N, C-alpha and C positions, 0 to 999 in steps of 0.2 A: 429507544430507551433501553438501558441495560435490563436484562431479564431479572425478575425478582424471585429469589429463592427463599422460601419461608422455612423457619425452623423454630422449635420451642426450646427456650433456654431458661433455666432457673437462675435468676439474677437478683438475689436478695440485696446486693449492695447498691443497686441503682436507685437514685433518689426518686421519690414519687411512687414507688411500688412497695407493697407490703412484703414482709419477710417470707421468702419461699414462694411468692407469687409468680406464676408462669407468665413470662413476657414474650410476645411474638416479635421476632426480629426479622428484618428483611435486608437483603443486600443493597447497599447504596452504591458501592463500586466493587469490582472484582478484578483479579489477575493484575494486581499492582506490585511494584517492588516494595520491599519493606520500608524503604525511606519514604515513598509516596504515601503508603498506608499510614505511617506514623504522622506524617504531615497533616493528612486528612483528619486523623483522630485529634491532633493538637488543636486544629481549627474548631472542630466540633465541641471539644471540651471547653474551649474558651467561650463558646456560646451556650454552655450548660446543656448540650444535647447528648443524652446517653448514647454510647456507641461501644462497639467491640471490634477489634481487628483479629483476624485469624489466618493462619497459614493454610494454603490449599495446594494441591498438586500443581496448578498453573500459576501460582503466585499468592499474594495476600489479598484478603477481602476485608471490606469495611461494612459492618452491619449496624443498623440503628433500629430503635423501637418504631414499629409501624406507624404509631401515632405522630412521630416526629419526622417522618420521611420527607414530607414536603418542605418543612422548615430546614432540614439538613441540606437538601438539594439547593435551596435558595441561599443558604449560608455559604456553601462552597462556590456558587456562581459569583456572589458578591466578593468573596475573598480573591478569586482570580481576576475579577474586573478591577479591583482596587490595586492589586499588585502587578497588573499588566503582564501576568505570567501566562504562558501557553497552557491551554486546558489539558492537563496531564490525564484527566479522566474523561476525555471526549466520548460521548455516548455512541456516536456513529462508528468511531474507530474501535471502540470496545466490541461492538457487534461484528465488525467486518474482519477483524484479525484472524479468527479461526476459519471463517467460511472462505476467505480469499487467500489464505496462506500458501496455497499450492498452485495458484493461477499461472505463474511464470513457468513452473515445472511442467504443467500440462501443455502449455504452449510449446515448450522445448520438445516434449514427446510427440506433439503433432508435426513439428518440423522433421523429426527423425522418421516418422511414418511416411511422410511425403518423399523424403530422400530414398527410403527403401523401395518405394514403388517406382521411382524414376530410375534407380539403379537396375531394377529388374527388367526395365524396358530395353529393347534392342536398338533404340534410337535416342540415346541420352543426349547427344550433341544436337540432334534435331529439336528436342524439347527445349534445350537451352536457347536455340535460335528462335523458336516460336514464342517462348514465354519469358525470356530474359529481358533485362532492361537495356534494350537497344536504343541508344540516343536518337538515331536517325528515325527509327520507327515510332518512338514515343512522340517526338516533335511533329510527326506526320499525322498524329491523332490516335495511335494505339496506346491509350493511357492505361489500359488494363495491365500492361507489362510492369508498371510501377508497383503493382501489388503481387503479381505472380512471381516476379523475380526474387521476392523475399523468401520464397519457399524452395528455391533451387540452390544446391550447393555443389561445388566442384568435386570434393572428395570428403572422406571421413574426418580428416583433421579440420577442414574448413567447417564442416557441420558441427563438430564437437565444440569448437571455439564459440560459435554463435549460440549453441544450446546452453553452454555454461553462462554466457552473458545474459541471455533472455531469462534463464531460470533465476538468476540472482537479481538482476535489476528489474525484470518484469514482475517478479513477485513483490518486490519493494513498492513498485508503483501501484499494483493492485491492492496492497494492504492500505494504501492511502486513499485511493479513489473508489475501490470496489472493483470486482473482476471485469464487469461489463465495460464500464467507462475506461478502466485501465487498459484493457486489451485494444479497445477502439483508439485510444490516444496513441498507444505504441504503434499500432498499424498505420495510423494517420501520419505520424512522424516519419515512419519508414517510407511510405508512399511519397510524402513531400520531399524527402531526401533524394529519392530516385528521380523525381520530377525535376528538381533543381539541377541535379547532376546531368540529366539529359539535355537541358537547355544550355548548360555551360559547355558541353562537348559538341552538341548539335550534329555531329557526323559519326564516323566509324568508331563507335565505342559500345561494348557489350559488357554488362556486369550482372552478377547473380549473388545471392546470399542475403541473410537477414541482418547484416552488419549495420545498415542504416537504421533499422528498427532498434537494435541494441543501443546505438548511440542516441537514438531518439528517447529511449527510456532513461538514459543518463541525463539527458537534457531536461526531461520532466522532473526528475528528482532534484536536479540543481535549481530549477525554477521554484519548486515547492519549498526547498530549504531557504532560498532567498526571500520569498514572500513571507514565510513564517517568521524568520528573524526580523524582518523589517516591520511586520505587523505587531510583534510582541515587544519590540524595542530591545531585544537581546543582542548585544554586540553587532550593532548595525554596520559598522565598518567591515567586520568579518563576513557579513552576509554576502558581500561581493565575491568572495573567494570561490564558492562553488561555480558561479557563472564564469569566472576567469578560467577555472579548470576546464 
């Protein structure tokens, strides 16, 4: 649930309170766009629930009288259910945005650190041979290579491209799923990509790099967009476009 921030406001104009009476307000939603905050206020006003919207550094917040909090929450849930709209104010998403906003960036930093350690080694190509995604060795049972190959890169340009991709798309995935699930899903798609690649080549083929994980993150985002649009009934035909891409 979104954290509740309490504050005392003098709201003489709210019906049901005496003039000058101090009313304790708590946040119903926070970090919204102005349009979303005004929509929320409109729905609450229609149900005669006293509310206030206020601009904050991270966006707009919607506050209600503490005594009307449960009613306000239920009113908004019913509104979205009736209108088949995506939950703009999803509680879990509101909590995870800040805490998982840099997950992809930290993953990119990790790839950079591994690359620096490998480059300092005197046996770079030996490490590629021992831990790269060798199709022949993977199909012979050395499945660990499907994961270790993701952390090896040929040069700085190769590394920077994958760092940019994982920072951008990895962060987007982790904001949706949370950093733990997001990182595991991206890692899993990268491993699966290398595994499929190995069984397609079966013989003399060696690959390194996090490209399969980057494209895996893109696939996760496309799948999420498809499911969301199909579930909410918003432009169902257009929902197929991310998968086609």
